[in-house]
C-alpha positions in Angstrom: 12.1 -16.7 -9.2 9.4 -19.2 -8.8 8.3 -18.8 -12.3 11.1 -20.7 -13.8 10.1 -23.7 -15.8 6.3 -23.1 -15.7 5.6 -20.4 -18.1 7.1 -17.8 -20.5 6.6 -14.3 -19.7 6.2 -11.6 -22.6 9.6 -9.7 -22.8 9.0 -7.0 -20.1 8.5 -9.8 -17.6 11.8 -11.5 -17.5 12.5 -11.4 -13.7 16.2 -11.3 -13.4 16.6 -8.7 -16.0 13.7 -6.5 -14.6 15.0 -7.0 -11.1 18.3 -5.6 -11.9 17.1 -2.7 -13.6 14.5 -1.9 -10.6 17.4 -2.3 -8.2 19.7 0.1 -9.9 17.0 2.6 -10.4 15.8 2.5 -6.9 19.2 2.7 -5.5 20.0 5.8 -7.4 16.6 7.3 -6.5 17.4 6.8 -2.7 20.7 8.5 -3.1 20.5 11.3 -5.3 18.7 14.6 -4.8 15.0 14.7 -6.2 14.3 17.1 -8.8 10.7 16.4 -9.1 8.1 14.3 -7.2 8.7 10.3 -7.7 5.9 7.9 -8.5 7.0 4.4 -9.1 5.3 1.2 -9.1 6.1 -2.0 -7.5 6.2 -5.0 -9.8 4.1 -7.4 -8.3 5.2 -10.3 -10.4 8.6 -10.2 -8.3 6.6 -10.6 -4.9 7.9 -13.9 -3.3 7.6 -12.9 0.5 5.1 -11.0 2.4 7.4 -8.2 2.9 8.6 -6.2 -0.1 12.4 -5.4 -0.2 12.8 -1.5 0.4 14.3 -1.0 -3.0 11.2 -2.6 -4.9 8.6 -0.9 -2.5 6.3 1.6 -4.4 7.0 5.2 -4.4 4.4 8.1 -4.4 5.5 11.7 -3.8 3.4 14.8 -3.9 6.3 17.1 -3.9 10.0 16.7 -4.7 12.0 15.3 -1.8 13.6 17.8 0.5 17.2 18.3 0.6 17.9 18.8 4.2 17.5 15.3 5.4 19.9 14.9 8.2 19.2 12.6 11.0 21.8 14.5 13.3 19.9 18.0 12.9 16.4 16.6 12.3 13.8 18.0 14.8 10.2 16.9 15.0 7.8 19.4 16.6 4.8 18.1 18.4 2.4 20.7 19.6 5.1 23.0 20.3 7.7 20.7 21.6 10.7 19.5 19.8 12.0 16.0 19.8 15.5 14.9 18.5 16.0 11.7 16.6 17.8 10.3 19.7 14.7 11.1 22.0 12.5 9.6 19.5 14.3 6.2 19.2 15.0 6.4 22.9 11.1 5.8 23.5 9.9 2.1 23.7 9.3 1.0 20.2 6.6 -0.7 18.3 6.6 -3.0 15.3 3.7 -2.7 12.8 3.5 -4.8 9.8 1.3 -2.8 7.3 0.5 -2.7 3.7 0.6 0.7 2.1 -1.6 1.3 -1.0 -1.9 4.5 -3.0 -5.5 5.7 -3.0 -5.2 6.1 -6.8 -3.9 2.7 -7.5 -5.7 1.1 -10.4 -7.1 -2.3 -10.5 -4.2 -4.8 -10.6 -1.8 -1.7 -10.2 1.7 -1.7 -8.3 1.2 1.2 -6.2 0.8 -1.1 -3.3 3.5 -3.0 -1.0 4.0 -4.4 2.3 6.7 -3.6 5.0 7.5 -4.2 8.6 7.8 -0.7 10.0 9.5 0.1 13.7 8.8 3.2 15.4 7.3 4.9 18.4 3.3 5.4 19.0 2.3 8.7 17.9 0.2 8.9 21.0 3.4 8.8 23.0 4.6 12.1 21.7 1.2 13.8 22.4 0.0 15.6 25.6 -1.8 13.1 27.5 -4.6 15.5 28.2 -4.9 16.7 24.8 -8.6 17.8 23.7 -7.9 17.8 19.9 -10.3 16.7 17.4 -7.8 16.3 14.7 -4.0 15.9 14.3 -2.2 17.6 11.5 1.0 15.5 10.1 3.2 18.1 8.2 6.0 16.9 5.9 9.2 18.7 5.3 8.2 19.0 1.5 5.0 21.1 2.3 2.5 18.3 2.1 0.3 17.7 5.3 -2.8 15.6 6.1 -5.2 15.9 9.0 -6.4 12.7 10.8 -9.0 12.3 13.6 -7.6 12.1 17.0 -9.1 8.6 17.6 -6.8 7.4 14.7 -3.8 9.3 15.8 -3.9 7.8 19.4 -4.5 4.2 18.3 -1.5 2.3 19.6 -0.7 1.1 16.1 -0.3 4.5 14.5 3.4 5.3 14.8 6.2 7.5 14.0 8.5 5.2 12.1 12.2 5.3 11.8 12.8 1.8 10.5 11.5 -0.4 7.3 12.0 -4.0 7.1 15.0 -4.0 9.6 16.8 -1.0 8.1 16.7 2.7 8.6 14.3 4.4 6.4 15.4 5.0 2.8 15.5 8.6 1.8 12.4 8.1 -0.7 10.4 6.4 2.1 10.7 9.2 4.5 14.0 9.4 6.2 14.4 10.1 8.9 11.0 9.7 10.4 7.5 9.2 8.7 4.1 8.4 9.9 2.5 5.2 9.4 -1.4 5.1 9.7 -2.0 1.6 9.3 -5.1 0.3 7.4 -5.6 3.7 5.9 -4.5 4.6 2.4 -1.0 5.9 2.0 -1.5 9.7 1.7 -1.9 9.8 5.4 1.2 8.1 6.2 3.1 11.2 5.7 6.8 11.1 4.9 9.7 13.3 6.2 7.6 14.0 9.2 8.6 17.4 10.5 5.6 18.6 12.5 2.6 17.5 14.4 -0.3 20.1 15.2 -3.3 19.6 17.4 -6.5 21.0 15.9 -9.3 21.8 18.4 -12.0 22.2 15.7 -13.1 20.4 12.7 -10.1 20.1 10.3 -10.5 22.2 7.1 -11.3 20.5 3.9 -8.8 18.6 2.1 -8.1 16.4 -0.8 -8.9 12.7 -1.3 -12.6 12.9 -0.9 -15.1 10.8 -2.7 -17.0 12.5 -5.7 -20.2 11.2 -6.6 -22.5 12.3 -9.6 -26.2 12.5 -9.1 -29.2 14.1 -10.8 -28.2 17.4 -9.4 -24.5 17.2 -10.4 -21.3 16.1 -8.8 -21.2 16.3 -4.9 -18.6 15.6 -2.5 -19.2 12.7 -0.4 -17.2 10.9 2.5 -13.5 11.2 2.9 -11.2 8.6 1.6 -9.7 6.8 4.7 -9.6 3.1 5.3 -8.5 0.9 2.6 -11.0 -1.3 0.7 -11.0 -4.9 0.3 -8.9 -5.9 -2.9 -7.0 -8.8 -4.3 -4.4 -9.0 -7.2 -2.5 -11.6 -9.1 1.2 -11.8 -8.8 1.5 -14.8 -11.1 0.8 -15.3 -13.9 0.8 -11.7 -15.5 -1.3 -10.5 -18.3 -0.4 -12.3 -21.6 1.7 -15.1 -20.0 2.2 -18.2 -22.0 1.8 -21.4 -19.8 3.8 -24.3 -20.9 2.5 -26.9 -18.5 -0.9 -28.3 -17.5 -0.6 -27.4 -13.9 0.3 -24.1 -12.7 0.3 -22.4 -9.2 -1.7 -19.2 -9.7 -0.4 -16.8 -6.9 -1.5 -13.3 -5.5 -2.0 -11.0 -2.5 -5.1 -9.7 -0.9 -5.7 -7.1 1.7 -8.4 -5.3 3.7 -7.2 -2.4 5.4 -8.2 -2.5 9.2 -10.0 -5.9 8.6 -8.7 -9.2 8.0 -9.1 -11.2 4.6 -11.3 -14.1 5.1 -11.7 -15.5 1.7 -10.1 -15.2 -1.9 -11.8 -16.8 -4.7 -10.4 -17.5 -8.4 -12.4 -17.8 -11.6 -10.8 -19.5 -14.7 -13.6 -19.2 -17.2 -14.5 -15.5 -17.4 -16.1 -15.0 -13.9 -18.8 -17.6 -14.6 -17.7 -20.1 -11.7 -15.6 -19.6 -8.6 -13.1 -21.7 -6.7 -11.5 -21.2 -3.4 -7.8 -20.1 -3.1 -5.6 -21.0 -0.1 -4.5 -18.1 2.2 -1.0 -18.4 3.4 -0.8 -18.1 7.0 -3.1 -16.2 9.3 -4.7 -13.2 7.9 -3.8 -10.1 9.9 -5.3 -6.4 10.1 -3.2 -4.0 8.2 -1.4 -6.8 6.2 -1.9 -8.3 2.9 -2.4 -12.0 2.6 -0.4 -14.1 0.1 -3.0 -16.7 -1.6 -2.4 -19.4 -4.2 -4.6 -21.7 -6.3 -3.6 -24.9 -7.8 -4.8 -24.8 -11.4 -5.2 -28.0 -13.4 -5.6 -26.6 -17.0 -7.6 -29.0 -18.9 -6.6 -28.1 -22.4 -4.5 -25.8 -24.7 -6.1 -22.4 -25.2 -6.9 -18.9 -24.0 -8.0 -18.2 -20.7 -9.6 -15.5 -18.7 -8.5 -15.4 -15.0 -10.3 -13.2 -12.4 -9.8 -12.8 -8.6 -12.1 -11.4 -5.9 -11.7 -11.3 -2.1 -14.0 -10.8 1.1 -12.9 -9.6 4.5 -14.0 -10.7 8.0 -16.6 -7.9 8.3 -18.4 -9.1 5.4 -17.2 -6.4 2.8 -16.6 -8.2 -0.7 -14.7 -6.9 -3.6 -17.2 -5.8 -6.2 -17.1 -6.5 -9.9 -16.2 -2.9 -10.6 -16.2 0.3 -8.8 -19.6 2.1 -8.3 -20.8 3.9 -11.5 -21.7 7.1 -9.6 -18.0 7.5 -8.6 -16.2 10.0 -10.7 -13.1 10.6 -8.5 -9.8 8.6 -9.1 -9.7 6.8 -5.8 -10.5 3.5 -4.3 -10.2 1.4 -7.5 -11.0 -2.1 -6.0 -12.7 -3.9 -8.7 -12.1 -7.5 -9.7 -8.8 -8.0 -11.5 -8.9 -10.0 -14.7 -6.1 -11.0 -16.9 -5.7 -13.2 -20.2 -3.3 -16.0 -20.4 -2.6 -18.7 -23.0 -1.9 -22.5 -22.3 0.2 -23.8 -25.0 
C-alpha cells in the first residue's frame, strides 16, 4: 500500500488486515446463495488503480440474489425474442470503462467503484425499427427499471458479461447485466432476464427528486445522470501524518461529462489549490487526482475537496437545502487529520 511510511491510520484503516478481510468476505459473498439483499461499500482507502478489483467493488442489491444463475440455461428475452449466452457473446463486443455509483451514496461514501465492462451494445439486441419510448430492463430478482429509448440506443449502453477481464461475479450480475454508463447504478440492472419495449410514457418509478416548498413536498425530476463529485482516498478521516510532506489522493467523476478541475483546501475551505489530474479525464470514468501537500507545522488540519466538469457543473458545498429525498449527495467532502 502506498500509505506505508507516510502516516499512521486509526486501527480500522490498517490496509493489509482490512484487505484480507474484505477479500474473504467478498469471495464467500460471490459463492454462497444469497439469503438477503447485499449492501457493501468499497473501501476507498484501498484504491490504487483506476479499476477497482472485482472482489473490492461495492455491492448494492434491492432483493436477494436469485438462485438459478446458470450461463448454460440462461435466456435473455428481448421484445419477445430469446437470446442464449452463446448468441450474446457471439455478437461484436464493446469495452466500456465506467464508474458506477449508488444514487444513495453519501458524501465521501464507498458505494462507488470503477471497472471495465465488456458486452454488446443494447441497441444491437433491439428491433431496428422500434418506435418505443422507453425500454424496461427486468432482473431475475424481480427488480426492474425503465430508461428512455435514446439512452438505451446509445452505443455505450451495453449488456455486459465480463468485468475487468473476468466473467461477471455472481454478486455483480452474472451471467449478464445492463451497464448504463454515466447514470446512477440503479439503472444498470443486474441478472438481466428480460427487456421490454414501452410505446408510451413509462409508469412512475422510484428514484425521483423530492423537493419541499411552501405547499409541501413535491416530486421533481427523476434521478438519472450522475452529479459531479470528488472524494479523498488518502488520507482518511482521523489519520495521523508523521512527515511534513504528504501526497493527498482521491478520485473525481462527472457522470456523462468529464472532470475538468479538482481543488483541495487545507485550511477549512478558506483558500483553494489545484490538484493534479492523472491521465486524460474521460466521460463515464472517475479520474484519480493528487495534491502534494507541504505541511507547515504540527497540528490539526481540515482538508476539503471539490470538483468541476467540462460542462461547467461545480460540486456544491452541500446539497440543496430544499431536497428531502436520499439521492445525489455530492457536497464537498471534508476530513480532519493531525500532523504529528
